[in-house]
N, C-alpha and C positions, 0 to 999 in steps of 0.2 A: 807320644808324649814323654815326656822325662820323667825319672826315677820316681818310684819303685814300677812304673809302667813302660818299660820301653819297649814294650812289644806291642802296645798298642797305639795302633794308628789313628794320624789326624787325616782330616780329609782333605781330599782335592783341589776344596774349594781354598782351604785354609792355607793352602801349598803354594796357589797361585795368585791370592793375595800378598802373602808373605811374602813371594818373589818378586811382582810388582815394584811394590815398597821399595825392596833391595836397588831392583835395576834403577827404580826413579831416583837415587839416591847414591847411586855411585859402585854399589855394593856388585858383587858375582853371584850366579845361585849357587847352591851348595846344598844336595839333599843330605840329609842324616838320617840313616837306619842301622839295625841291628842285622848283621849277616849278608850275605850277600841277597842281590834283586831277587834270584830263582827262591829265597830262602824265604820270602815274606808271605805270611800265611792270608793277611789281605791285600788286593794287589790292585783294587780300583781305582786307587789315586795313582795309579802309577802310571797309564795312558797319557791321562791330561799333563801330568808334570814333564811328561816325556817329551810332548807336544812342545811345551813351554822352552824347555832344556833347545833341541831343534830348532825353533825361531830365535831363539838368543844366538846359537852359534851360525846360523846364519846370519846374522845383522850384527855380529861380532865386529867388525869394522866401524861401527858407530859408536860402539863401547870403548875403542882403544884413545888414551891420551883424552878422558874424561878428567874433569875438574870440577866441584864444588862452585856454582856462582851466583848462589842464593845471596841477595843485600839485607837480610834480615838475618840478626843472630840471635840465639837464645842463650843466653849467658847460665853459666857452673863453674863450680869450682871444683878440686881435690880436696881443698881443704873444708867448704862447705859440707861437702860427703862424708867427711870425717869427723869434724866438730861440730856441724850443726847441732847433733843432738846433747851437747854441752852446755847448752842456751835453754832459758826456757821456753824458746819458742819454735825449735827443732820439730817437734811434731806435725808442723804445717807447711814442711817444705817439702818434703816428696809430695804434696799434694798439689801445693803449688808449682812446680816443675811438671807434673802432670796436667794440671789447667792449662799452663801457658802453651804445651804443645799439641793439646788437643784447639785453644782456641784459634791457633794460625793454622791449624790445618783446618779447620773452618772456613777459616777466612780466606781459602785459599793462597795463602801467600806462600810462597818457597823459600824454605827457613833452612840453617844448617845450626848444627849444635858450637858454639865455642867455649875453650876451656881456658879460664882465667889464666892457669898456670903458664899453657904454652902460648899466650900475649904477652906476659913479660918474658920469656925465652925469646920472643923474635920470630918463634915459628906460625902465629897466627898474626896476620895485617889486619886493626882495626879498622883502616882508610880501604880495606874490601869492603865493607858495611857502611849501608845508609841508617841500618836500626838495630841499637842494642837492647833484647828484654832480659831483664833481669827480675825472676819471679822472688819475694823474699828472701835476696842473696845474702843471707845472714853474715857471713865470716869472708872477709874482702882485706887483702894486702895492702899498705901502702901505694907500693908500684902496681898493685891491678888499681888503684882508684887515681893515679895519676895517667894513666893509660886511657881511664875512661874518659877523664876531665880532657885530655886532649882530644881526644875523639869528638867529643862533644865541642869544644871551642873550633875545631875544623867543619863542624856543620852536621855534625854527626846525631841523633837524636837515642838518648838514652832512656828508656821506660822502666821503673824500679816499683814494687812492690812491698807491702809488708815494712818490715824491719832491716829492709836491706844496707848493706854497710854500717850495722848497728856493732859489729862485734870485729876483733880481729880473727886471723888467720886459724888459732887455736882458741877461738871461742870467750876470749875474755871483752867483756863490755868495753865500749867506746865510753872518751868522756866527749868526745864530737864526732861528728861524719867527717871521714876522710876525703870526703869527694868535696870538692870547693865549685863545681859546676850545679850540686844538690840543692836542691828547694828547703832542706832544714839543715840546719847549721848543728843540733845535736837533737837525740831523742829526750822526750820527757818519758815520766811510768806511762804503759799501755794502758788505757779505757776497754773497759767491756761496751762492745760495740752492739749486743743483740739487740736486734728490732730497728736500728738506725737506717735510715731510710736518703739518699740524695734526690734531689728535685732538678735536674738537668736545666726546665727549662726558667729556671731563675738564673742561669749563668748565659757565660758567651759560647758554648759548645754542646749544643743542642744532638747528641749523639744519640739519643733513642728519645721515642714520646713516653718511656716507660718510666716509673718511679724506678731506681737502683737499691737493691735493699742491699745491707750489709749486716755479717754476722762477725761472731768471735771478739777480732778486738780490733783495735785503731793505735795507729803509731803513729801519734803526732809528737810537737815537739817544737822549740826555738826555732823561728821560719828567718830565713836571709831576707836582704830586700828585695824588693822587684820580683814577690813571688806573687801570680797570680794563681786565683782559685776556679778552675775552670766546673766543678760543679756542686754548686752548695746544697748547705741542707736542707731537708722537708724539715718541719717543726715535728718535734716527737708524737708519738702518735701512741696512746695508749693500747695494748694487747692483752688478747685472751678471748673470754668468748666476743661474737660479733656486736651484741649490744655492748661493749665495752669498749670496741678497737674505733676509738674515733680522738680527732685532736681537742682536747681541751682549748677551748676557746683563749686568745687570748698568749696562748704559746709562740715564744719564739724560738726559731729554729737555730741551730748553732753554726757558732761564728768561723770555724776551723774549717779551714779547707778538703773538700771532698775529694777533687784532685787538684794537686799543687802542679804546675809549670812555671820556670825560670828561663829565662834566655843566659846563654853562657857563650862569648864568641860568637860564633856564627851558628851554633846549633841550640839545641834546646836540651832541659833533662823534667821528666816528669816523674815526680813520685804520686803512686797511687799509696794512700795511708793505710790500707788495711787489705785483706787477704781475696782481694779480684780471683787471682786466677785460682786459689785453693778453693774459694765458694764456686765458681763453675764447671772445676772439675766432682765437687760436690751434687751441685743442681744442676747445672748443664742451663742454666737461663741464658738467653740471645745477651741482655744487658751486658753480661760482663764482660763477653767476645766481643759485643758491636763497642766497648769500651775502647778497646786495643786497636780493632780496624780502623777507629775513626781517628786516636790519636799518630798511626802511622800514615794515614790520607792526608792528613791536619800539615804536620811538622817534617813530614819526609817526602824526598822526589818520590814522582809517580813510577809505580812497580814495571819494570818492564812488561812483564807477560803477567795478563789479568783473566780467569775464567771467569763466565759467568752464566746463568742458567741453572734450573731446579735440579737437585738431588744431591745426595752425598759424594762428592768428587774430591779426590786432592791434586793438586797442582804440585808437580816438582820442574826443578830446573838443573842440567848440568852443560857444561862447556862442553864440546866435543871437536877436539882436534882445533887449529887454529883459527876456524872462522865459525864454525856453527854452533847452534845450539839445539840441545834434545832435550826437548819436554814431554812428560811423561804426566797424565791424565787418569789418575785411578779412582776407578768408582767401587766403593766398600761398602754399596748397598746391602750388600750380603752381610755385614756383619753386625750380629748383635752380642754386646758383651763377648762373651766366650765361645760363642756359635758364630759357624761360617758354612754358607750356603749361598749359592748362585745369585749370582746378584742380578736385579731387571734390567732390562735396557734401558738407559737414561738418553734423551732426545731434546733439543734445543739447547745446546750449548753452546758458548760461545768466547772463543780465545781473542781479546784483545793483546794487540802487539806495538808496545813505544816503539818510535821511529822506523817501522815496517823490515821487510825482512825482503831477502832475492827473489827468495821461490820455498815451496814447500811439499813435500811428499810423505805420504802415508806408509810408514815401514808396516803396516801389516799386508796392505793389500800391495804394495809396491806403485801405486799410482800417486802421479806427481797433479799437484795444485797449482794449475797455470794463472800467471799472472794476466791480467786483462783491465783495459783503462775503465778507471770507476768501482775496482777490484778483482778478487781473482775467486776461483770457484771449480771447484770438481767432484764426482762423486769420492767419497770415502769407506762406503760401507761395503760388503760384499756384494756381489752382484745379483744376489736376491731383494736384496732392499735398494730402496729408492732414494738414500739419502744424497748429501751433498753439501759441501762446503763452500761458504760465499764469504769472501771480502770484500769492506764498505771502506772509504776513506773515513778516519775518525782521529779528530787533536787528542783523544787521550782517553783515559779506561778507568772508571771509577771502581771502589772498593771496597763500598758495601756490605756487608757479609752477611752470610748466610750461615747457620747454626749448624752441628753436627762433627762427626769424625769423619773422613774419608779414605778409600784405597780403591783404585784395582787397572784400568787398564787402555788404556791408549796413550799412544807415544807419538810426540812431532819433534823433528829435529827443524832447528828455523837458521839462517843466514842472513845477514843485514844488508837493507837498500837503503835507499832514498825515501820511501814510499812508505807512508801511516796506512795500518788498515786494522781490522778486526775480525777473526774467521769466525763464521757464524756457522752452526750445525745443525741445517735443518732436518728434521724426522731421521738423522742418521743416529743409530742406538748406539751409545758406549757399552761392549758388554766387557766380560772377561777375557778375550780373544782381539780385540780390535787396537789396532796401535799404529799410529800414521807418523811421518816423518815432511819437515819442510827445509827446504833450501834454498 
């Protein structure tokens, strides 16, 4: 743990999960402790961690020349970190970032962070992305706005929420939104939105069968032309004791957009004019995560890798060398807030591969997944288990989401081929020590 308790040790499950996430995102293993290993008074975590370090050393070749290749970007800027607090709405920023992070993990979409300043410096190329998610990104510069507009006009999807681009890089209010692609031309006075509800069944975008609750504030304003409302409002409902919680007959719903989308060039810009990700961070209600997943599914190209099946599992993707892709399937079912226990085995997971692959192999068991007419199959689990992986031809993979935050341990490396398929794990548990590779 951190000071003032640096002599207190985290559990082995904490370290294994953290290291799995680090490996899955291109970092290297780094165990920090006070003194030498021989000096540690609590040593039960050392053997499991040592086994992971040895495994990583044996598989170092697969981690050389790795680079991020996720096509979804989570936007943030140094200016927003410094100056959002100078705005009236800065207190919602951290929860929005955390909620967006959790929603993408829960959707099992590989993603990576995007720093606005690195974009304008030319270090990060937005052409490497299909989607940019900007959760309540209050402070945006003119140069960043121009880069995002180019991204959208060239076919990208921008999903922004809250009062994105309502302020300049030092937190001063803007008279107009600097994004030409954005559905709003200018923000008006934010409205209290406690108890407001969307009814997606009334619109063209049925991303959930449930109503969608809105809380805190609504950030509307002057709309640009050609804006479509994807999620209309339900009529206002009284709230309080159950006997008073009903819609008064004749009440008309609000006519302002619940979720606004606008085409710009070859792409689309979406504004969720309320604090969707902040609410997901606070409440973890599935419809807030499903909204993001469904927008990506509708307006962005199909994801190259999709993981389906039950259980809290994260999917990450790295480019490995010139031709290979390294996938990590991370089981974080053992995490409950700040508590980390050994996660249960997970069964019945399916990996969908867009465009196919040449071959696949487990990096844990070392077993190859042989290609065969109509699919490929192989045993992925330890010899004691009867697990197998089968790939069936599939023209594409859906993205519909499951809710939760994930993390833990199975690893796949893949290369391209002309085949199209999806890998199906039947009765092959994903355990803390399972990793497999494909090629």
